[in-house]
C-alpha positions, 0 to 999 in steps of 0.5 A: 458501491460509491468510490470515495477518497477514503476507499480509493487508496485501498483499491490502488493499494490492492493493485500495487501490492499485487503488482509488487508480489508479481515483481518479487516473483519475477525478481526471484526467478531472475535471481535463480537463473543467475545463481540465487542469492538474496542480495541479487534479488535486492539488487534487481529490485533496486535496479527495477524501482527506477522504472515505476517510482512515480506509482508510489507518489500516486499511492502516497498522495491518495493516502494523504487525501484520505488522511485529510478526509479521515473521520476515525483515528484508526483510518488516520493511522492506516493512511499515515502507515500507507504513506510510509509504505509508499515511501519505503517502496521507493527508498528501500525496494529490497525490503519489498517482501516485508513492505507488501505484508504490511501493505496487505495488513493496512488494506485489510484494516482500511477495508474493515474500518467503518466510515462513519464517526463513532459520535454520529447518532443515527435516528431510526425512521418511524 
């Protein structure tokens, strides 16, 4: 399989979403150790985001490049939503659980989108 600007955001998204799941688990364990509350998990995520905010910029730029090269409306919408997700990861990390669920949906939609334009006509070889 050849790597392209259209597939690269999905690959980066899988890695970033898995990373976010691990961070959520660790933040929850950290909160349980201090007396569990959802606000403590949110505060922990807000404090930790300062260490890896730049990863969201990379993900957003990859989705922007893919958006520019998109040939289908579905792929354009997925990339637009992906850019919004990375902005959300930076600005509201305490909603990471919701963001990661939407992120997995976007990754699935990108992975199942046909990369050719519906108007392309394939001529069968004789």
